[in-house]
C-alpha positions in Angstrom: 119.8 168.7 2.6 118.7 171.9 0.6 118.0 174.6 3.0 114.8 177.2 1.9 113.7 178.0 5.4 116.4 181.6 5.7 113.0 183.5 7.5 113.5 180.8 10.2 117.2 181.3 11.2 120.4 181.3 8.9 123.8 179.5 8.6 126.5 181.4 10.3 128.7 183.2 7.6 132.1 181.5 7.7 133.6 185.3 8.2 131.0 185.7 11.3 132.4 182.2 12.8 135.8 183.7 12.5 135.3 186.8 13.9 133.4 184.9 17.1 135.7 182.6 17.6 138.1 184.7 19.6 135.9 185.7 22.2 135.0 182.4 23.1 138.6 181.5 24.2 141.7 183.8 24.4 139.4 187.1 24.8 136.8 185.6 27.2 136.8 189.4 29.5 133.5 190.3 30.9 133.1 194.1 28.9 132.4 195.6 31.9 135.4 194.8 34.3 137.1 197.6 32.5 140.1 197.8 35.4 141.7 195.3 33.7 143.2 194.3 30.1 140.8 191.5 29.5 137.5 193.6 30.2 138.8 196.8 28.6 139.4 194.3 25.4 135.8 192.9 25.4 134.6 196.1 26.1 136.2 197.7 23.4 134.7 195.1 21.2 131.5 195.9 22.1 132.1 199.6 21.6 133.5 198.8 18.2 130.5 196.7 17.6 127.9 199.4 18.2 129.8 201.3 16.1 129.8 199.1 13.0 126.3 198.6 13.1 125.5 202.2 13.4 127.2 202.9 10.3 125.5 200.2 8.2 122.0 201.5 9.7 123.1 205.4 9.5 122.4 205.8 12.9 124.9 207.3 16.2 126.5 204.5 17.9 124.4 205.6 21.4 121.2 204.8 19.6 122.2 201.0 19.6 121.5 199.1 22.2 122.0 195.2 22.2 119.2 192.6 23.4 119.2 188.7 23.2 117.1 189.1 20.3 113.3 190.6 18.8 111.8 188.8 20.9 113.4 190.5 24.2 113.4 193.8 21.9 109.6 193.9 21.0 108.7 193.2 25.0 111.2 196.1 26.0 109.6 198.3 23.7 106.0 197.5 24.2 105.9 197.1 27.7 108.3 199.5 28.4 106.9 202.0 26.4 103.1 201.7 27.7 104.5 202.0 31.6 106.6 205.0 30.6 103.5 207.3 28.8 100.2 205.9 30.8 100.0 209.1 32.3 99.8 210.3 27.8 97.7 207.6 27.1 96.6 203.9 26.4 96.5 203.4 23.4 98.6 201.2 20.9 98.1 200.8 17.3 99.7 197.4 15.5 98.3 195.0 12.7 96.9 191.8 12.2 100.2 190.7 10.6 102.4 191.1 12.8 104.5 188.8 14.3 103.2 186.6 17.4 105.8 188.1 19.4 104.0 192.1 18.4 100.6 190.3 19.1 100.8 188.1 22.3 102.1 191.3 24.0 99.4 193.1 23.1 96.9 191.0 24.2 98.9 190.9 27.6 99.1 194.8 27.6 95.4 195.0 26.8 94.6 192.8 30.3 97.0 195.5 31.5 94.4 198.4 30.8 95.7 199.2 27.2 93.3 199.6 24.1 94.8 198.1 21.1 93.8 199.1 17.3 94.6 195.8 15.2 94.6 197.3 11.1 93.3 194.8 8.7 95.0 194.4 5.6 93.6 193.6 1.7 94.5 190.5 0.1 97.9 191.6 -0.6 98.7 192.0 3.0 98.7 196.0 2.7 97.3 198.3 5.2 95.2 201.4 4.3 97.6 204.5 5.6 94.3 206.9 5.6 92.9 204.1 8.2 96.0 204.5 10.0 96.2 208.1 10.2 92.6 208.4 11.5 92.9 205.7 13.7 96.0 207.9 15.7 94.4 210.0 18.8 95.7 212.2 21.2 95.9 208.6 23.1 97.8 206.7 21.0 101.6 206.3 22.4 102.7 203.9 19.7 102.4 202.9 16.2 104.0 199.4 16.0 104.4 197.9 12.7 106.8 195.5 11.3 109.1 196.5 8.2 108.5 193.1 6.2 106.2 189.9 7.1 107.8 186.9 8.2 105.7 184.6 5.9 104.8 186.4 2.8 107.6 188.6 2.8 105.3 191.8 2.1 106.3 195.0 3.1 105.1 197.3 4.6 105.1 201.6 3.3 108.0 202.4 6.1 108.6 206.5 4.8 104.7 206.9 4.7 104.2 205.5 7.9 106.9 207.2 9.6 105.3 210.6 8.6 102.2 209.8 9.5 103.2 209.2 12.8 105.5 212.5 12.9 102.8 214.4 11.6 100.7 213.0 14.9 103.6 213.2 17.5 103.3 208.9 17.9 106.3 207.0 17.8 106.6 204.7 15.8 107.9 201.1 16.2 109.1 199.1 13.7 110.0 195.6 13.9 112.4 194.7 11.0 113.4 191.6 11.9 113.0 190.1 8.2 113.7 193.0 6.7 117.7 194.0 7.9 120.1 192.6 5.4 117.9 191.5 3.0 116.9 195.3 2.4 119.3 198.9 2.8 117.4 200.2 5.6 118.9 204.0 6.1 117.5 205.4 9.6 118.2 209.2 8.6 116.1 209.1 5.4 113.3 207.2 7.1 112.4 208.6 10.5 111.5 205.7 12.5 111.6 206.2 16.3 112.7 202.7 17.3 113.4 199.5 15.4 115.0 196.0 16.2 116.4 193.0 14.8 118.2 189.8 15.3 121.4 188.9 14.4 120.4 184.6 13.4 118.2 186.2 10.5 121.1 187.6 8.7 123.8 184.9 8.8 124.7 185.6 12.3 124.8 184.2 15.6 121.3 183.2 17.5 120.7 184.9 21.4 122.0 188.2 20.0 119.9 191.2 18.5 119.6 195.1 17.9 117.4 197.6 19.1 117.6 201.2 18.1 116.0 204.2 19.9 116.6 207.2 18.3 117.8 210.3 20.1 115.6 213.4 20.3 115.2 216.6 21.6 112.9 215.1 23.9 114.2 211.7 24.8 112.0 208.8 24.0 111.3 207.2 27.1 111.3 203.2 27.8 111.1 201.4 31.1 113.6 198.7 31.4 112.5 195.0 31.2 115.6 193.2 32.6 117.3 195.0 35.4 120.6 194.2 36.8 123.5 196.1 36.6 124.0 199.5 34.5 124.6 198.3 30.9 122.9 199.8 28.4 122.5 203.0 30.2 120.6 201.4 32.7 118.2 200.1 30.1 119.3 196.2 30.2 121.1 194.8 32.7 123.1 191.9 32.2 126.5 190.6 31.2 127.5 191.4 27.6 127.2 188.6 24.8 130.9 190.0 23.3 130.9 187.3 20.9 127.4 187.5 20.2 128.0 191.7 19.5 131.0 190.6 17.4 129.3 188.2 15.1 126.2 190.8 14.8 128.4 193.5 13.5 130.4 191.3 11.3 126.9 189.9 9.9 125.7 193.3 8.7 129.4 194.5 7.9 129.8 191.9 5.4 126.4 192.2 3.4 126.1 192.6 0.1 123.3 194.9 -1.6 124.2 194.9 -5.2 123.4 191.4 -5.9 119.7 191.2 -4.6 118.3 187.9 -3.8 115.2 188.9 -5.8 116.6 186.8 -9.1 116.5 183.6 -7.2 113.4 184.1 -6.0 111.8 185.0 -9.6 113.4 182.9 -10.9 112.6 180.0 -8.7 108.3 181.1 -9.1 108.4 181.5 -12.6 109.6 178.1 -13.0 107.7 177.0 -10.5 104.6 178.4 -11.8 105.4 176.9 -14.8 105.4 173.0 -13.8 102.7 173.3 -11.3 98.7 174.3 -12.3 96.8 175.8 -9.8 100.1 177.1 -8.1 99.8 180.6 -6.7 102.2 182.9 -4.9 100.7 185.6 -2.6 101.0 189.0 -3.0 103.3 188.2 -6.2 102.1 191.9 -7.7 103.4 193.7 -4.6 106.4 194.8 -3.0 108.3 192.0 -0.7 111.2 191.4 0.3 113.6 189.8 -2.1 114.2 186.5 -0.9 110.6 185.4 0.2 107.9 183.3 -1.7 105.2 182.5 0.0 103.2 179.4 -2.0 99.5 178.3 -2.5 99.3 174.7 -3.9 95.7 174.4 -4.6 94.7 171.2 -2.3 97.6 169.8 -1.4 98.1 170.1 2.3 101.6 172.0 2.9 102.4 169.6 6.1 101.7 166.6 4.1 103.8 168.2 1.1 106.5 168.9 3.2 106.8 164.8 4.7 107.0 164.0 0.6 110.4 166.6 0.7 112.7 164.9 3.3 115.9 167.2 2.4 114.2 170.1 1.3 113.9 172.5 4.5 110.7 174.4 3.7 108.2 176.2 6.3 104.5 176.0 6.7 104.3 179.3 8.3 106.4 181.4 11.2 108.7 179.0 12.9 107.3 180.6 16.1 103.7 179.1 15.6 105.1 175.8 13.6 103.7 173.4 16.0 100.1 175.5 16.0 97.6 173.7 14.0 95.5 176.7 13.1 95.7 178.0 10.1 98.0 181.6 9.3 96.9 184.1 11.0 98.3 186.2 8.1 97.0 184.2 5.4 93.4 184.2 7.1 93.8 188.2 7.9 94.8 188.6 4.0 91.1 186.7 3.2 92.3 183.0 2.3 90.3 180.3 3.3 90.9 177.9 6.0 92.1 175.7 3.0 94.0 177.8 1.1 96.2 178.6 4.1 97.0 175.1 5.3 97.9 174.3 1.2 100.5 177.4 1.4 104.2 177.0 2.1 106.7 179.7 2.9 110.5 179.7 1.2 112.7 181.7 1.9 116.2 181.8 0.2 119.6 183.0 1.1 122.8 184.7 -0.7 124.4 180.5 -0.4 121.4 179.3 -2.5 121.6 178.3 -6.3 120.1 178.2 -9.0 121.1 174.4 -9.7 119.3 173.8 -6.1 116.3 176.0 -7.4 115.8 173.5 -10.4 116.1 170.6 -7.9 113.3 171.9 -5.7 111.4 172.4 -8.2 111.4 169.3 -9.7 110.4 167.8 -6.3 107.9 169.8 -5.7 106.3 169.1 -9.0 106.7 164.8 -8.2 105.1 165.5 -4.8 102.4 167.9 -5.9 101.2 165.2 -8.6 101.8 162.6 -6.5 99.1 163.7 -4.1 96.7 165.4 -6.3 96.5 162.0 -8.0 95.5 159.9 -5.3 93.3 162.7 -4.0 89.3 162.8 -4.5 89.2 166.1 -4.0 91.7 166.9 -6.7 89.6 164.8 -9.2 86.3 166.7 -8.6 87.9 170.3 -8.6 89.6 168.8 -12.3 86.2 167.5 -13.6 84.5 170.9 -12.4 82.0 169.2 -9.5 83.6 170.6 -6.3 81.3 172.6 -4.5 
């Protein structure tokens, strides 16, 4: 199979797999049991990984906490900030194209008394920075905006958002799950207050993630989501996932940003549009992460197209809502019709994909689209100019 669904999850890199193995067998100690050698070895591995991750993000080791992944981190931050800052206010700002993890928690918090502003986006998935600024009030406790969209790859202007939040003295939480590993993020240059990401999006293991919480003169307050022991300074109880933590650090450490994935992505898009008519790339002229392409095949349902490509892994949108029959909320927010949303597919590359694979996939897509359209009365009406 040719795997082009890397925004859903990624192959574990060989170097990561080798780094993990010792902590699944020989070095199986509990990192909190520092009274003996095996426990101390596990604790050292955790703290070394914390330092590696901090170095990669230009952060301090004490600013890095470990979770089971971004969904847990998002729950911890949104619920925890709402609980701790309720005396200041109850207002949260987010965006209509955020991941469902954010949107579902915001809906939950609204039932608990939160007021949530969902910023709209334009047809290219861009927010209006002046609208963001004008919506921040003295009651705003958190701005929650992702770094890069998981369906379209559209990148938010993180530096500008962070500056607005600093100017307004409001916390900025960034879900960087799709960004980390594809773009370099310097947390000293971009003053994000809180940020999360997951290992399995960057060729690391599943079930592990990291949460960055900036150390400030006025400490950021987040109530724990998981109570238990005193792990992670009391913010996240539970036995450390040592092998996962080691794998996450190794996955970050081996990333080579000198060979951007946009060369392969751009080759795919140019070749595809040269072979298939009425083929549109959503937000093609706007900043996107280097590996992601969301393609509209006019009058060809994405679900039908995928069944014609059994040896290619593609996606009709976010993996978290893949069983949902509704059109993509992201594309709908970008002012696409239901029809166009249903006829769109997400293709997401990794550094392990090749140009030869792209050529194969473009040919298979071309054949499948042609076959579907040849038997489609709607396509024939559209081509003859008699549709609508």
